[in-house]
C-alpha positions in Angstrom: 0.2 0.2 0.0 1.3 3.5 -1.1 2.3 5.6 2.2 -0.2 8.6 2.2 1.9 12.0 2.9 0.8 15.3 4.3 0.7 18.4 1.9 3.0 21.2 3.1 2.9 20.3 6.6 4.0 23.1 8.6 3.3 21.7 12.0 5.7 19.5 13.4 5.1 16.7 15.7 3.6 17.3 19.2 2.4 20.6 17.7 -1.3 21.1 18.6 -3.3 21.2 15.4 -6.6 20.9 17.0 -7.6 23.1 20.0 -10.8 23.0 21.7 -12.0 24.9 24.6 -15.3 24.9 26.6 -17.1 23.6 23.5 -21.1 23.5 24.0 -23.5 22.8 21.5 -27.2 22.6 22.1 -30.4 21.3 20.4 -33.5 23.3 22.1 -33.4 21.8 25.7 -30.7 18.9 24.6 -27.0 19.6 25.8 -25.6 17.8 22.8 -22.1 19.1 24.1 -21.3 20.5 27.6 -18.4 22.3 28.2 -15.5 20.2 26.4 -11.6 21.0 26.2 -9.3 19.2 24.6 -6.3 19.1 22.1 -5.0 17.3 19.0 -1.6 17.0 18.1 0.1 16.7 14.3 1.6 13.4 14.0 -0.8 11.6 16.1 -3.7 9.7 16.0 -6.6 11.3 18.8 -9.4 8.4 19.4 -12.9 9.8 20.2 -15.0 7.1 22.1 -18.0 6.9 24.0 -21.7 5.8 24.0 -24.0 6.6 21.3 -25.5 9.8 21.5 -22.4 10.9 23.6 -21.6 14.1 21.7 -18.9 12.5 19.6 -20.5 13.2 16.3 -21.5 16.7 17.1 -18.1 17.8 18.1 -16.4 16.5 15.2 -18.8 18.5 13.0 -18.1 21.8 15.0 -14.4 21.2 14.7 -14.5 20.7 10.9 -16.7 23.5 10.3 -20.2 21.5 9.7 -22.0 22.7 12.5 -21.7 25.9 14.4 -21.0 25.7 18.1 -23.7 27.5 20.8 -20.4 28.8 22.6 -16.8 28.2 23.0 -13.7 28.2 20.9 -12.0 25.8 18.3 -8.8 26.7 16.4 -7.9 24.4 13.4 -4.3 24.8 12.6 -4.7 28.5 14.1 -7.9 29.1 12.0 -11.9 29.3 13.1 -13.8 26.5 11.3 -16.4 29.3 10.8 -15.0 32.8 10.0 -12.0 31.2 8.2 -13.6 28.3 6.6 -12.6 28.5 2.9 -8.7 28.4 3.9 -9.6 25.6 6.7 -11.2 23.5 4.2 -8.1 23.3 1.7 -6.0 22.1 4.5 -8.2 19.4 6.3 -9.9 16.3 5.3 -13.4 15.2 6.3 -15.5 11.9 6.5 -18.6 12.0 8.3 -21.1 9.2 8.9 -23.3 10.5 5.7 -20.9 9.7 2.7 -23.1 12.5 0.7 -22.4 10.8 -2.7 -24.5 11.3 -5.6 -25.6 7.8 -6.1 -25.3 7.7 -9.7 -21.7 9.0 -9.5 -18.8 6.9 -10.6 -16.2 6.2 -8.4 -13.3 7.3 -10.6 -15.1 10.3 -11.6 -16.3 11.4 -8.3 -12.8 10.9 -6.8 -11.0 13.0 -9.8 -13.7 15.9 -9.1 -12.4 15.7 -5.4 -8.8 15.7 -6.4 -9.0 18.7 -8.9 -11.0 20.6 -6.2 -7.8 20.6 -4.3 -5.3 20.9 -6.7 -4.6 17.5 -7.7 -2.2 17.0 -4.7 -3.5 13.7 -5.1 -3.9 11.4 -7.8 -7.4 9.7 -8.1 -5.9 6.3 -9.5 -3.4 6.5 -6.3 -6.3 6.8 -4.0 -8.0 4.1 -5.3 -5.1 2.0 -5.0 -4.6 2.8 -1.5 -8.4 2.0 -0.7 -8.2 -1.1 -3.0 -11.2 0.4 -5.2 -8.9 0.1 -8.6 -11.3 -2.5 -9.8 -14.6 -0.5 -8.9 -13.5 3.0 -10.9 -16.3 2.8 -13.0 -18.8 1.3 -10.4 -21.7 3.9 -9.3 -22.0 5.0 -5.5 -25.0 3.1 -5.1 -23.6 -0.3 -6.6 -20.7 -0.5 -4.0 -21.0 -2.5 -0.9 -21.2 -1.0 2.7 -17.8 -1.5 3.2 -16.6 -0.2 -0.5 -18.4 3.1 0.1 -16.6 3.5 3.7 -13.4 3.4 1.8 -14.1 5.5 -0.9 -15.7 8.1 1.6 -12.1 7.6 3.0 -10.4 8.6 -0.1 -12.5 11.5 -0.8 -11.3 12.6 2.8 -7.7 12.3 1.6 -8.3 14.0 -1.5 -6.8 17.2 0.1 -3.7 15.3 1.3 -5.0 16.6 4.5 -3.0 18.1 7.6 -5.7 17.6 9.7 -8.0 14.7 9.2 -11.6 14.1 10.9 -12.6 10.6 10.7 -16.0 9.4 11.9 -16.5 5.5 12.2 -14.2 4.8 8.9 -14.4 1.2 9.6 -18.1 0.9 10.3 -19.6 -2.0 8.2 -16.4 -2.6 6.7 -14.8 -6.2 6.6 -11.7 -7.5 8.3 -9.2 -7.0 5.5 -10.8 -3.4 4.8 -10.2 -2.6 8.3 -6.8 -3.6 8.6 -6.3 -1.3 5.3 -7.9 1.6 7.1 -5.8 1.3 10.1 -3.1 1.0 8.0 -4.0 4.5 6.2 -4.7 5.9 9.6 -1.2 5.4 10.8 0.6 6.3 7.8 -1.1 9.6 8.0 -0.2 10.4 11.5 3.4 9.1 11.0 3.3 11.6 8.0 2.6 14.3 10.5 -1.1 14.6 9.7 -3.4 15.0 12.9 -6.2 12.4 13.0 -8.9 12.6 14.8 -10.8 9.3 14.8 -14.5 8.9 16.2 -15.2 5.2 16.7 -17.3 2.4 18.8 -14.4 0.0 17.6 -12.5 0.1 21.1 -9.8 -2.6 19.9 -9.6 -0.3 16.7 -8.7 2.7 18.8 -6.3 0.8 20.9 -4.3 -0.3 17.9 -4.1 2.9 16.2 -4.6 5.8 18.8 -1.9 7.9 20.7 -4.5 9.9 22.7 -8.2 8.9 23.9 -10.9 11.5 24.6 -13.9 9.7 25.9 -17.4 11.5 25.6 -20.3 10.4 28.3 -23.6 12.4 27.8 -21.7 15.5 26.1 -19.0 15.3 28.9 -15.3 14.1 28.7 -14.6 11.7 31.3 -11.2 11.3 29.8 -8.6 13.0 28.3 -5.3 11.4 28.2 -2.5 9.5 26.3 -3.5 5.8 25.7 -0.1 5.0 27.9 -1.4 7.0 30.7 -4.8 5.7 30.7 -3.8 2.4 30.7 -0.7 3.2 33.1 0.4 0.8 35.7 -3.0 -0.8 36.0 -3.3 -4.6 35.5 -6.3 -6.6 34.8 -6.6 -10.0 36.4 -8.4 -12.8 34.9 -9.2 -15.9 37.0 -11.3 -19.0 36.8 -12.4 -21.0 39.9 -14.9 -23.8 40.3 -15.3 -22.6 44.0 -18.2 -20.5 44.8 -17.0 -17.2 45.5 -18.5 -14.2 47.6 -17.7 -11.2 44.9 -18.6 -8.7 47.3 -16.0 -10.2 49.8 -13.4 -10.6 47.2 -13.5 -6.9 46.0 -13.5 -5.7 49.6 -10.4 -7.7 50.1 -8.7 -6.5 47.1 -10.0 -3.3 47.2 -10.9 -3.2 43.2 -13.9 -3.9 41.1 -14.8 -7.2 40.3 -16.7 -8.4 37.0 -17.9 -11.7 36.5 -19.2 -13.7 33.2 -20.2 -17.2 32.9 -16.7 -18.9 33.2 -14.2 -15.9 34.4 -13.8 -13.3 37.1 -12.1 -10.3 36.0 -10.3 -8.0 38.9 -9.1 -4.3 38.2 -6.1 -3.3 40.1 -4.0 -0.2 40.5 0.0 -0.3 40.6 0.1 -3.0 43.2 3.1 -5.1 43.1 1.8 -7.6 45.8 -1.9 -7.8 43.8 -1.3 -11.5 42.7 0.3 -12.8 45.6 -2.6 -11.3 48.1 -4.8 -12.6 45.4 -3.4 -16.2 45.8 -3.3 -15.8 49.5 -6.9 -15.1 49.8 -7.9 -18.1 47.7 -5.4 -20.6 49.9 -6.7 -19.2 53.1 -10.5 -20.0 52.1 -9.9 -23.0 50.5 -10.9 -22.1 47.4 -9.8 -23.5 44.1 -8.2 -21.5 41.7 -8.1 -23.0 38.1 -6.5 -20.5 35.9 -4.8 -17.2 36.5 -3.8 -14.5 34.1 -2.4 -11.0 34.2 -1.6 -8.1 32.0 -2.5 -4.5 30.9 -6.2 -3.9 31.0 -7.5 -3.4 27.5 -9.2 0.1 26.4 -12.6 -1.8 26.6 -12.1 -2.5 30.1 -11.3 0.9 30.9 -14.0 2.3 29.1 -16.5 0.1 30.8 -14.8 1.1 34.4 -15.2 5.1 33.3 -18.7 4.8 31.8 -19.8 2.8 35.3 -17.9 5.4 37.4 -19.6 8.3 35.5 -23.0 6.6 35.9 -23.0 6.4 39.3 -21.7 9.5 40.2 -24.7 11.4 38.5 
């Protein structure tokens, strides 16, 4: 796959490409986005995650100039998305959930049109190759599968050779091969200096490609951290036991949250070098059988569930 590059990127790695401060978006009596602030850096992937209706898409629409904020400020490459929209649009790529392509438009013609709009910084044939749609050049939008439409929408967002790319659910409805392809493009973009802001429900995807994570819940931010810091020194311990365990007693003794599914228990521990030994001793003292025990860094999905639960309980 061809490596995609950034056009005239004046921003260096770790330079703030997107700055959001005290952003509020209201729909009548609904607070879609409630006073959020975060940054996205050039040369990195910022994953925006959260439940349906949490405000992710609304925030991206404001940042990309599609929607106007109720209050607060947004700066994209030092530009205001409303008052400097024309200049900003020439330097960003946007892939929102609605592809917005005319149903009878042919793949190659539509992509060539987009490339022409941006001064042919990218060649349509190169982009079609990058998203593996070379064989669909003469096909119409309506004839594409859901995954192919997603890949074409991504190619359209890349026509500007963007310095900032807003990608909303780019792998939705895409098969596993297509997802791997899109993840590779996302990482290539960031590695070449682009600031990628990626909204997704695929937490495994976010963990694979993200450098920074912004988590929404009911229009508010409940996490804004690097992926490394978010997982930190925490550990997730998974165990199987044939003994009947008092989960409340285990959670109290270990001072951590305990989840249970049909076959396993999962414990979430902060940095505690003695956690495993204390757990093993508790099982031995109570004459419980420990069939299997595994420990590792928690998945982003684990952190997500924990933070969402804490947020809901604190309402």
